[in-house]
N, C-alpha and C positions, 0 to 999 in steps of 0.2 A: 690568217692562220686560225686554226680552231682554238677554242677556249682552253682545251686540255693542254695544248702546246704551251700557251702562256702561263698556265698554272704551274707547269713543270719548271719553266724558266724562272718565274717569280719565286717559287719555293727554293730553287737552287741559290738565287740571289740572296734571299733572306737568311739562308743558312751559311752564306759566305763562300759557296763553292762554285758560283757561276764564273764562266770565263769572261775575259774582256770583250770578246765578240758577242757573247750572249747578253752582256750588260748593254752594249751599244745597240743591239737590235731591240732590246726591251725599252731603252730610252726613246728610240724612234717611234715605237708603237705607242708609248704613253703620251708622247707629244701629239700623235695623230688620231688616236682612237679613245674616245671617252669610256668605252666599255673596258678597255685594258686598264685605264687609270682607276676606274672603280674597282676592278678585280684586284689590282695591286693594293689599294687601300684596305679592302676587306681582308685580304690574306695577310697584310702586314700587321693589322690589329690583332688578328687571331694568333699569328706567330709570336708577337711580343707578349700577349697575354699568357701563352703557354710558356714563354721564356721565364716568367716569374715563378713558375712552379719548381720546387726543389727536386722534383723527380725527373726533370728533363736531363738527358745526358748530353754532353758536349759532342758536337759533330767532329768526325775525323776528316781532316782536310789535307789534301796533297799540296805541298809547297809549290808544285808546278802550276797550280791554278792561281795565277797572280792576283793578289789583293792588296793594292797600294795603301789603303786606308784602314781596313777593318782588322781588329785583333780577334783572336778566337775567344769563344766563351759565351755561354748562354746569357749571362748578365748583360753583356754589351749588346745583345740582339735587340733589346728594347729600343735603343736609339734608332733602329732602322725604320721605324714607323714614318718618321718625318725626314730624317737625314737622307734616306734613299733618294728622295727627289733632288737633293742637292747634287748627288753624284750624277744623276741624269743631266741636270742643268750644266754641270761643269763639263761633261763630255760634249755637250752641244755648243756651249758658249765659251769654251776655255781659252780663247785666243786673245782677248783684249785686256790690257792692264786697266784696272779701275780703282785701285786703292794704294795709298802711300802710307808706309809705316813711319809715322811722325816721331815716335819715341819708343825705345826699347829699354827695359830693365831686366837684368838677369839673362838667363839662357833661353832662347826661343828658336824653334826650328820651323822653316817653311817648306812644305812639300807641294810640288805642282801636280796637276792631274796626270802628267806623263810619268810621274814617279821620281823626278829629279828633286833633290833636296838641297837646302843650304841653311847655314846658321846665321841668324840675324843678331848682330851685337852693336850695330850703329843705325841711326835714323836715316831716313831718306830713300829706302828701298821701295820700288814699285812692285806690286804683286797683282796677279790676276786670279783665276780660279785655282783653288787648292785648299790646303789645310795649314792653319797656324797652330802650333803646339808648344806649350811650355815644357822645358826640360827640368826645371826646379820649381818648388812650390812658392818661391818668392819672386817669380817672374811676372812681368806685365808687358803689354804692348798697346800702343795707341795708334789706331787706324783712322785715316782721313779720306773721305770720299771726295769726288770732284765737285760736288755741290756744297761742300763744307760740313756735311754731317760727320760726326766723330763717334767712334766706338772704342772703348777701352776694355780689354780682357786682362784678367789677373788671376793669380793662384795657379792651381793645377788645371789648366784650361786646354780645350781642344775645340777650335772654331773652324768651320768650313765656310769658304766664301765662294759664291757662284753668281751667275747672272741669269735672270729670268726676266719677267716684265717688272722692272724695278730692281731693288736690292734684295738678295736672298742670302741669309746667313743661317747656319745650323750650329748650335752650341751643344756639343755632347756633354761637356762638363765644364765647371768653372764659374767665375763671376764676370758679368758683362754690364758695363754702364755705357749708355748711349745718349748723345745729344743730336737729335735728328731735325734738320731743317724741314719746312713744309714740303711734302711730297705730292705729286699728282695723284688724285684719287684712283686712277687706273694703274698706277705704278707705285704702290706703297713699299716701304721697307718691311720685309717679312723675316721674322726670326723663329726658327723651329728648334724645339728641344724634344727630348724623348717623351715628355708628358704634355706638351702644349704647343700651339701655333699662335704667334703673336703678329698682329697687323698694326703697323705704325704709319701715320700720315705726317707726323711732326710733333716731337715731344722730347722730354728728358725722362729716362727711366733706368731701372736697374734690375737685372735678372741673375739669380743664382740657380744653377741647374746641375743635376747628376742624372744617373740612368733611370731613376724612377720619380723624381720630384722636381718641380719648378716653382720658384718664388719670384713674384713680380712686385716691384714697388715703383710707383709713378710719381715723379717730382714736378712735372709740368705737362700740360696737355692731357691726352687720353690714349689708352692702348686697349685694343680688343684682344682678349685671350680666349682661345678655343681649346678645350681639353681634348686630347687625342682619344682617350678611352671611350668616350661616349658622345663627342661633338658638343657637349655643353659649353656655353660661351658666356662671357661677362665683359662689360666695358668698365675699365678701371680708370678713375679720374685722378687728377693731381692730389697728392696728400693721402692716397689710399694704396692698399696692397692686397694681393690675393695669392693663393697657393693652389697649384694643381698637382695631383699625385696620379701616377700611372696605375697604381694598384687599388684605387677606390673611385667610386662614382657618386660619392656624397655631394650634395649641392655645393657649388662654388660659393665661398664666403668672401666678401670684401670688407676690410677693416681699415681703420685709420692708422697711418704710420705713426708709431709712438715717438715722443720726444727722445733725443739721445740720452743715453746713460753716460756717466763719467767714470764708472768703475766696471770691472769685468773680472770674472774668475773662470778660468778654463776648466772644462770637464775633460780631463786628459783622454779618457777612453772614447768619448763621443766626438771631440773636436780634432783629433789627430788627423793631419793631412799626410805627414811623412814621418816615419819612425816606427819602431816595433813596440806596441803596447804590451806590458807584462803586468798582470794583476798582483796585488800585494801578497796573495796566498802563495803564488809561485816564487816571489822574491823572498818570502820568509823561509820557504823550503830550501832555497839555494843557500841562504844565510845559515840555516840550521845545519845543513850538510857540511859547510865549511867549519862550523864550530865543532862538530863531531870529529872531523878529520884532524883538527888542530888540538883535540883533547880538552877543549874548554867545557864541553858538556858530555855526559855519557849517553849512549844510544837509548838506554832504558828510560831516560828522562825526556827524550825528544818530544814525545806527544804532549806532555804537560807544558814544556817550555814553548812549544809552538802555539798552544792554546792561549797561554799568557800573553805572548807577543801579539797575537792576532787581536786579542781583546783591547789592546792599547792603540790600535790604528783605526781611523775612520773607515766606514764602509765605502767601497768603491775606490780605495786608494790603489796606487800602483805607480809605474814609471814608464816613460817613453824612452827607449834606447835609440840613440842616433844611428841612422843607416846611411850608407854611401849614396851620394849623388855625384855623377860624373859630368862635369862641365867640359868645355873645350880645353881648359887650361889645367885643371886640377881636380882631385877628388875631395869632396867635402863630406863630413860625417854630420848629418843634419837631422834635426827634429823640427817639425812645424805644426802649428795649430790654427785652425780656422776660427776667426772671431765673428763670422757672419752666418755660417751654415745653420747653427742651432740657436742663435741668439734671438731673443724676443724683441730686443731694441738695438738700434745702432749704438756704437760706442764712440764718443768723442774724446780725443786725446787733448787734455788740457796741460798747460805749462806747469801747473801745480801737482800733477799726478806723477806717480812712479810705478814701475813694474817691480814686483817682488818675485824672484826666481829661486826655486830650491832644486837641488840636484846633487849629482855625485860624479866624480872622475877618478880614474885609477891612478893617475899621476898628474902632477902640476901641469896645467895647460892654459893656453890662451884660447878663449872662446869669443865668438862674435854673437851678440844679442841684437836682434833687429825686428822691425815690423814692416809690413806693407800697409799703406794707407792711401786715402784719396781725399781731395779737397771737397768741401760741401757742394761746389758747383759741378762735381763729377767731370772735371776737365783735366785734372792733373794727378796721375797716380805717382807713387814714389816708394822707394825703399830707404829706410832710415835705420842706422845701426850704430853700435858702439862696441869697443873691445873691453874685455875684462880678463884678469888673471884669476884662476880658481884652483883649488886643490881639495882633495878628499870630499867630504860632505860639505856642500856650500849652501848658504842662504844669503843672497845679495839683493840689493835694490838698485834699480837703474832709473833715474829721473827722466821723464819724457823730454825735458828741455835739453838733455844730452844726446838724444837720438837725432841724427842728422844725415843728410845726403851731401853731395858736393855743393848744392846750391841752396838748400832750404832746411828748415827744422820741421819736426813732426807735429808739434802742438798746433791745434786748430784743424787737424785732419781727422777723418773718420777711420777707425781701425778696421782693417780687413783681415790681417793674419799676423801671427807672431812666429818668430823662428829663432833658432840657436844652432850654431855649428862650430866645429873645430876641424882642422886639417890633420889632427893626430888620431890615427886609427886606434892606437894603444890606449888612448884616454878613456875609452868605453863610456862616453858621455851619456848620462841618464838624467832626464828631467822628471822631478817628482811633484812640482807645483808651479803654476804661473798665475798671477793675478795683477790687475791694475787697481791701485788704491789711491785715494785722495783724502788728505786731512791736514 
C-alpha cells in the first residue's frame, strides 16, 4: 500500500481512534516492511513531541472504536512512542503463557489482549500477553519468567507484557525492579518506557517511569539505555544511574548511586501519589470563612487575620486530603506519597527510626499507617503497616520496628512509598506532614 495510506492509519493509531482491524493490519505491515517501521517511529516521535505542548487539544473519540488499553488525553500519548510496539507484539504473539505471578500485594488487575480482565489477589496465576495494573498505590506484584528472571512492579504501575524476540516489557508508569539471568545476545530482555528503551542481557536494575521521565539505577551487570527523543544512548554499569527525559535532549549523564539515607521528609505537593493536595493559602481561607460564620472574627478584620496566620506557617505548607480507592472488598479513603520519585538518595528503614505523622480528622477514627518497601537484593517487596486511633489535630510517631506484614518486619528494607487510610468517609482525613527521623 502507499505511504499515504499508512500515514493515515498510524496517525489514527497514535491519536487512539484506530479500529482493531486497522491496528492488526498495521501490526502485520510493521513486522514485514522496514519502511513502515521507520515511518511509524518518525510519526510517533513527532506525535509525542506535540503531545507535550499545552496548546494541543484532546481528541474526540467514539466509544464504539474499541481501545482496550489506552485512556484518552494528550499527556498519555507520550507513552505511545515505544509502547505501541508492545501492542503489535501482543496481537501477534498473544497465545502463549510465559509469566507466573509469584507474589501479589494489594489490588492488582490483569487485562488480556482480547479485553478480558481478572483481579489478582493470590499468587500462582499464569499470564501471557496483556497489561498488569495496580488498583491502589500500595500494590505490588512479583513476576517470574520461565528462565528464572524476576520482575517486581510496585506503586501506581501499568506494565504491558508481550513476546517478541526475547522478553518485551513496556512500563507506562510505576517502579520496576528486575533480576535478569543471562540472556542470549539475539534475544535480550527489552524494557520500553515513554522516554527510553532499555536492553538487558543479564543484570539487576531498577527503573522509575512516568509519561515524560525515566530513572535507571543498575545494581549488577550493565544496561544499555537509548533515549527516545533523539536516540542518544549510554551504557550504565553496576553502581551507577542515569535519567532520560522525554522533554529534553541534553547529554545523558551517568552518576554514582549515592549511599542510602536513614531519614526522609516528604514534600507533600511533589511526592503525592494519591490524595488531593490543598495549599495552605486555601486552607486558611476555609478556616477564616468558618471563623466569620461562627462570629469568632468580623469580616472587616478578615484580611489582617489572614495575613497574620499566613506569616506563621512555612512556605509550601498544605495538606493532602484522603480520596477514595475502591478495592474488591471495600472503599478506602487513602493518601499516599512516593519516597522514590523525587528523592536524591534511597532511604533505608532502620529499627531505630520512626515516622512522625501530622494530620487532622473530623471525628475520632482508626487509621492505618503503612509503607511499601523492598529488600536490598530487590527480590522481596512488601507492605508493612500498623493501626492507630486518632482524633482532631494529631501529631503521632510510629516506630519502624512496629511496621510489619504477616511474615516480616520493615526494618532493613528500602522505603518505596508511605500511605495512610481509613474506612470512614466522614473522618475527612488530612495529612499535613510526614517524615522519617532517627536519633
